[in-house]
N, C-alpha and C positions, 0 to 999 in steps of 0.2 A: 179853317177859315170859312165856315158856312159853305155856300155853293160856288160854282164856277162863275156865275153871274156876279155874285157879291165880290169875288176876288178881282174880276175885271173892272168893276166899278171903283174899287179902292185904288187900283193901279192908274186908272184914268184921272183920278184926283190927286195923284202923286203920293198916295199912302202906301205903306209897306204891307205885304202879306207874309205870312209865316206858316210853318208847319212844325209840330212837335213830334219828335221820335223819342220814346222813352223805354228803358228796360230797368226795372227795379228802381234804384235811386239815381241812376245815370240817365241823362237825357241830352238831346241836341235840339236846338231851335234853328231851323233853316229859314232864312229871311230873304224875301225878294224885295230888295230896296237898297238904300244907301247904308254906309257904315254908321253914320250918325243915327239913323233909324234903328239899326241893330243895337247900338249902344244904349239908346233910349229903351228899347225892349228889354235889355238886360236889367235895367233899373226896375222895370215893371216886374220882372221875374223875382228879383231880390225882395221887393215889397210883398209879393204874393207868398213867398216862402217864409218871410218873417211873421206873417199873420198866423202861421201854423207852427211856429217855433223852430223853423229850419233856416239854414243859410247856405250860400254857395261856397264851394271849395275854391278858394282863390287860386291855388296852384293848378287846378284842373280846368278852370273856367277862363275862356278867352273869347275875343271877338275877332274873327278872321274870315278871309274869303276862301272859296272852295279851291282857288288856284294855290293858295298858301297851304291848304290842307290842315287836317286835325286828326287826333287819335280818339277812337271811340270803341269801347268794349274790346280792346286789344288790337283793333284794326287801324291802319292808316288809310284815311279817305282823302283823296286829292284828285283834282282834274289835271290831266297832262295830255300833251299832244301824242297821238299814237305814232309809233315808229313807222317810218316809211310813208307817212301821210301828213296832211295839214289839218286833220280833224282832231278835236280835243274830246276826250271822254273822261268820265269820273271812274277812277280805279280804286279798288280796295285791296290791301295786302297786309300781312302781319307787320305790326309796328316794330321799331327797333327795341322798344322796351319789352315787348312780348318775346322777341327772338333772344334777347339777353337773358330773360327769365328761364327759358327752356334750356339754353346753353349752360346756365348756372346749375340747373338741376342735373343735367348730364355730367357736368364736372364733379358735382358732389358725389354722385353714385360711383363714378370712376375713381374717386379718391379713396374709397374704402379699402380695407385691408385685402390682401391677396390669399388669405387662407381658404376662402370658399371657392368652389369651382366656377368656371366661366359661365356655366349655365345659369347660376344664381344671379350673376351680374347682368346677364342679358335679359333675364326675366324681369328684373327691376327696371331696367332701362327701356324695355319694350313697352311696358305699361304706360310710362310717361310719354314716350314718343307717339304711341297710338292715339292717346287722348288729345295731345296737342295738335297733331296733324289732322285729326278728324274735325276739330273745331275750326281750323283755318283752311280747310279744303274748299270752302266756298269763297274763293277770292283769287287774286293773282298771286299764287303762292308757289308756283312750280320752281322758280329759281331759288326761293327760300328753302323749299324742301330738299333740293339738290345740295345746297350749301350745308344744311343740317345733316344730311347723309354723310358728307365728307367729314364733318366735325365729329360725329359719333364714331365713325370708323377709326379715326385717329385716336380717340379716347380709349376705345377698347384695345387697340393694338398696343398703346402705351401701357395699359394695365397688364397685358400679357407679357410685355417686356420686363415689367417689374416683378411679375410672378415667377418668370423663368429667366433669371438674369444671365445664366450661363448658356442658354439655348441660342442656336443660330437661327437665321430666317428659314432655312430648309426644314428644320425640325418643327418650328412653329407652324409653318404652312401645312406640313403633313398632318399635324394633330388638330389644329384649330381653323386653318384657312384654306382647306382643300377645295372648297366650292368657289372657285374664281376669286380667291383671296378674301372671301366674305366670312366673318367670324361665325362659328357654329360649334356647339358642344352638347352632347347628350340630347340631340333632337331639337334643341333650342337655338334658333338663328337670330342674329341681330335684325331688328325691324328696319326695313329699307324705306326711308321716308320718301325717296324719289319715286316709288311705285304707287303712291297714293294718287288716285285720279282726282283732278281738280275740276270742279264744276262751279257754275255761278247760279245764284238764286234767281228764279224768274218770278215776276209778279203773277200771283194766282189768286188774288183776293176775291175776284168775282166768282171763282170756282170753289171756294171754301164754304160749305154749308154752315149756317149759323146754328149753334146748339140751342139757341133760344127761339127758334122759329115757332110761331104759334099758328096752329091751324084755325080755320074759320069756325069749326064746331067748338073748339076750345075757347075761342074768343067769345 
């Protein structure tokens, strides 16, 4: 929306300001204004897309406040009051749909046959878990990672119980769960999602050099 002065002028006149955040064909329009102004802006977006042969996905498109929250690129973005205080902050964490997706992948891997050794199962599961947690580590994901750790452990143990139906817990622990009841076989251990460090992105736009910087001599 142009400059800060232009945005201030629009707000003084009761007009809305907005900012577009886009990744590939997914985007969010953040509006500083009323719900009616946001709805009117949606109509403008639809008209702009129609001019180039595109249209909005009705299932994924909605007009909501930041307090209601919305899903974007797998994250849930919502303003909530911080625990133990009266201040509200905008938080981002893995959406329910994203969590359900990774849990479904873990379930599919753990449902395979029991002919292969445990190390093969762990190798497949670890690749999926590492990729998912690496993507969502820049958010409020610590509780989600701890929950996923519990789910994956149960899935692996249930797979072992199916593989060795006549074995008791003592035998399974000596062979596969000797390291603090954590699954391991042939040097391959189950990836512990709870150990992934969680950090938050910090705005650093002013510190990023432009690859298109033009020197005076070149100009």
